[in-house]
C-alpha positions in Angstrom: 167.6 1.6 176.9 169.6 4.5 178.2 170.2 5.6 181.8 169.3 9.5 181.8 172.4 11.5 182.8 170.4 14.3 184.3 167.7 12.3 186.2 169.4 9.0 186.6 166.0 7.2 185.4 166.1 4.6 182.9 164.6 5.7 179.3 163.5 3.1 176.9 162.4 3.3 173.1 161.1 0.1 171.4 160.7 0.2 167.6 158.6 -2.6 166.3 158.3 -1.8 162.6 159.2 1.1 160.2 157.9 -0.7 157.2 155.1 1.8 156.5 157.0 4.8 157.8 158.6 6.1 161.2 157.5 4.3 164.3 155.0 6.4 166.3 154.1 5.5 169.8 153.6 7.7 173.1 156.0 8.2 175.9 154.7 6.6 179.2 156.0 7.8 182.4 155.1 4.9 184.8 156.1 3.2 188.0 157.6 -0.3 187.4 159.0 -2.8 190.0 161.9 -3.6 187.6 163.3 -2.7 184.3 162.3 -5.9 182.8 158.8 -5.2 183.3 159.1 -1.8 181.7 161.0 -3.2 178.7 158.3 -5.9 178.3 155.7 -3.2 178.3 157.6 -1.1 175.8 157.8 -4.2 173.5 154.2 -5.2 173.7 152.8 -1.7 173.2 155.2 -1.0 170.3 153.7 -4.1 168.5 150.1 -3.0 169.0 151.0 0.3 167.6 152.3 -1.2 164.5 149.0 -3.0 163.8 147.0 0.1 165.0 148.7 2.4 162.3 148.5 -0.2 159.6 144.7 -1.2 160.0 144.1 2.8 160.0 146.0 2.8 156.6 148.6 5.4 158.1 152.1 5.8 156.9 153.5 5.0 160.3 155.0 2.2 162.2 154.8 1.1 165.7 157.0 2.3 168.7 156.6 3.0 172.3 158.7 5.0 174.9 158.9 4.5 178.6 160.3 6.6 181.5 161.0 4.2 184.2 159.8 5.8 187.4 161.1 4.2 190.8 158.3 3.2 193.4 160.1 4.6 196.3 161.3 8.1 194.4 158.5 10.4 193.5 159.5 13.0 191.0 159.7 16.7 191.9 159.3 19.3 189.1 163.1 19.7 188.7 163.6 16.0 188.3 160.6 15.5 186.1 161.8 17.9 183.6 165.3 16.3 183.7 163.8 12.9 182.9 161.9 14.3 179.9 165.0 15.9 178.5 166.9 12.6 179.0 164.1 10.9 177.2 164.2 13.4 174.4 167.8 12.7 173.9 167.1 9.1 173.8 164.8 9.7 170.9 167.2 11.8 169.2 169.7 9.1 169.1 167.4 6.9 166.7 167.6 9.5 164.0 164.0 9.8 163.2 163.1 6.1 163.3 160.9 6.9 166.2 158.5 9.7 166.8 157.2 10.2 170.3 153.8 11.5 171.5 152.0 11.9 174.9 150.8 8.8 176.7 150.0 7.7 180.2 151.7 9.9 182.5 152.7 12.5 180.1 150.9 15.5 178.5 151.2 18.1 175.7 153.1 20.3 178.0 155.8 17.6 178.6 156.0 17.2 174.6 157.3 20.8 174.6 159.8 19.9 177.1 161.1 16.9 175.1 161.1 18.9 172.0 164.1 21.0 173.3 166.0 17.7 173.0 164.7 16.2 169.8 162.7 17.3 166.8 161.1 13.8 166.5 158.3 14.7 168.8 154.4 15.2 168.0 151.4 16.2 169.9 152.8 19.7 170.6 150.3 22.4 171.5 148.3 24.2 168.8 150.1 27.4 169.8 153.2 26.0 168.3 151.8 24.4 165.2 151.0 21.0 166.7 147.8 19.1 167.1 147.4 19.5 170.8 145.6 17.1 173.1 144.8 14.0 170.9 142.0 12.8 173.3 139.0 14.8 171.5 140.0 12.9 168.2 140.2 9.5 170.1 136.7 10.1 171.6 135.4 11.1 167.9 136.9 7.9 166.3 135.4 5.8 169.2 131.9 7.2 168.6 132.3 6.4 164.7 133.4 2.9 165.7 130.2 2.7 168.1 127.8 3.8 165.3 129.4 1.4 162.9 129.0 -1.6 165.4 125.5 -0.4 166.3 124.7 -0.3 162.5 125.8 -3.9 162.2 124.0 -5.1 165.3 120.8 -3.3 164.8 120.6 -2.3 161.0 120.8 1.3 161.8 123.8 3.5 162.8 121.6 6.0 164.8 122.2 6.4 168.6 118.9 8.0 169.3 116.9 5.9 172.0 119.9 3.3 172.1 121.2 2.5 175.6 125.0 2.4 176.4 127.0 1.6 179.5 130.2 3.7 179.4 132.8 2.1 181.9 135.5 4.8 182.7 134.8 8.4 182.7 138.6 9.5 182.2 139.9 12.0 179.7 138.5 10.0 176.7 135.6 8.2 178.4 134.0 11.3 179.4 134.2 12.7 176.1 132.8 9.8 174.6 129.9 9.7 177.1 129.1 13.5 176.1 129.1 12.6 172.4 126.7 9.7 173.0 124.3 11.6 175.0 124.5 14.4 172.4 123.3 11.7 169.8 120.4 10.7 171.8 121.7 7.8 173.5 120.5 6.7 177.2 123.6 6.3 179.4 124.6 4.2 182.1 128.1 5.3 183.3 130.6 4.0 185.8 133.9 5.0 187.2 136.2 3.9 190.2 136.4 7.6 191.1 133.1 8.5 193.0 133.6 12.2 192.3 132.8 11.5 188.8 129.1 10.9 189.8 128.7 14.7 189.2 129.6 14.2 185.6 126.8 11.4 185.5 124.4 13.8 186.8 125.1 16.4 184.2 124.6 13.8 181.3 121.3 12.7 182.7 122.9 9.2 183.2 122.5 6.6 185.6 125.4 5.9 187.9 126.5 2.5 189.0 129.6 0.5 189.7 132.0 -0.7 187.1 131.2 -4.2 187.7 127.5 -3.7 187.4 127.8 -1.5 184.4 129.8 -4.3 182.7 126.9 -6.6 182.8 124.1 -4.0 182.2 121.1 -4.9 180.1 122.0 -2.2 177.3 122.6 -2.2 173.5 126.1 -1.2 173.5 129.1 -1.8 176.1 131.7 0.9 175.9 134.8 0.0 177.9 136.9 3.2 178.4 139.1 2.4 181.4 141.5 -0.6 182.1 142.2 -3.4 179.6 141.7 -7.2 180.1 138.0 -6.6 181.0 136.8 -9.1 178.6 137.8 -12.6 179.7 136.3 -16.0 180.2 134.5 -14.9 183.3 133.1 -11.8 182.2 132.1 -12.6 178.6 129.3 -15.2 179.5 127.7 -12.6 181.9 127.4 -9.8 179.2 123.8 -8.6 178.3 125.0 -6.1 175.6 124.9 -7.5 172.1 127.6 -5.1 170.9 130.8 -3.9 172.5 132.8 -0.9 171.3 135.3 1.3 173.5 138.4 3.2 173.8 140.1 1.0 176.3 143.2 -0.8 175.0 143.8 -4.5 175.2 140.2 -5.2 176.0 140.6 -9.0 175.5 142.4 -10.8 178.4 143.6 -13.1 175.7 143.2 -13.4 171.9 140.9 -16.5 172.3 138.3 -14.2 174.1 137.5 -13.0 170.6 136.1 -16.5 169.7 134.2 -16.6 173.0 132.3 -13.3 172.1 131.4 -14.8 168.8 130.2 -17.9 170.5 128.1 -15.8 172.7 126.7 -13.6 170.1 128.5 -10.5 171.0 129.8 -8.2 168.2 133.2 -6.8 169.4 134.9 -3.8 167.7 138.7 -4.4 168.0 140.0 -1.9 170.3 143.0 -1.0 168.0 140.7 -0.2 165.3 138.2 1.9 167.4 140.5 3.8 169.4 143.0 5.0 166.6 141.6 8.6 166.4 144.5 10.0 168.4 147.2 8.6 166.2 145.1 9.7 163.1 145.3 13.2 164.4 149.2 12.9 164.9 149.7 11.5 161.3 147.9 14.7 160.0 150.2 16.7 162.1 153.1 15.0 160.7 152.0 15.6 157.2 154.3 18.0 155.2 151.5 20.4 154.5 151.2 21.1 158.2 148.3 20.3 160.7 144.7 20.9 159.5 142.0 20.1 162.3 139.4 19.7 159.5 141.4 17.0 157.8 142.1 15.4 161.0 138.3 15.2 161.7 137.5 13.8 158.5 140.2 11.1 158.7 139.1 10.1 162.2 135.5 9.6 161.3 136.7 7.3 158.6 137.4 4.7 161.3 133.8 3.9 161.1 134.2 2.8 157.5 137.3 0.9 158.4 135.4 -1.1 161.0 132.5 -1.8 158.5 135.1 -3.3 156.2 136.4 -5.5 159.0 133.1 -6.7 159.9 132.4 -7.5 156.3 135.7 -9.3 156.0 135.1 -11.3 159.1 131.5 -12.3 157.9 132.8 -13.3 154.6 135.4 -15.5 156.1 133.4 -16.8 158.9 136.0 -15.6 161.4 136.2 -13.0 164.2 136.5 -9.3 163.8 139.9 -9.6 165.5 141.2 -11.9 163.0 139.8 -9.9 160.1 141.5 -6.6 161.6 144.7 -8.4 162.0 144.6 -9.6 158.5 143.9 -6.2 157.0 146.8 -4.9 159.0 149.1 -7.6 157.9 148.0 -7.1 154.3 149.0 -3.4 154.4 152.4 -4.3 156.2 153.2 -6.8 153.5 152.8 -4.0 150.9 154.9 -1.6 152.7 
């Protein structure tokens, strides 16, 4: 944790594991009430990145970066740039044990600024040899996960004629919805932003509220917004027999995985399903240079990883969450 000399803002980097390689995790620029909350966020998210990278079989560990924005001090362009440079210097001090990328509140353009202070940065624009915006790959991986989940629930991976409720039409969620529609799925979509209704109309989707979308009578529920949406209140009201989406930390607590199983709902662990972005960055970090075709191939393999998780869970009589964690831990143990 370091106070930026240019911006006066606190910058934080948490490194959870470097067993499999340098820790990778995005830089989150976010407003926190106090520094303790920001530190907890960085620690929790860095641990999640360790397991996400390990279960995807990537030569990376888990880390996270945070730039703490004060609630009563909105950033102008000059101070924002200063904060990014301060964060870059914090990253540089770790000597390569942490590689940063974009996350909530930051963008590909911001990575270019950070790169002026450190070489340990990924997600740069295609123009400078980077992999650019990771959201298309995150969306592609989520759809591969949806197909694997649908295959396990209905004995076929085909999306044609399947009904899906996409909750959240943000940067990734909208891309997921478009890919599902292209695959022949019939969509129910929702977002807290009413202007997104226009996107629903373009997709030929039925627009509804997020609360109603969560309990819609569809084949697969696709959470793509906030985490914690699956809890002891919402799970008993689900009508979808399968859940797979882009949102992080979908379970309010780990015991909800058991509740989903008890209610006959097949859940794709979020850190398996939404790993496409870091798979793409891992290709960018390969010594051979970035290759979008290789990134696409490896991202689609998320479906095969999830099939293995479902197989392991069935064989052990446990939940997909337990099976995914066991797979990650076995890979971490091998280093």
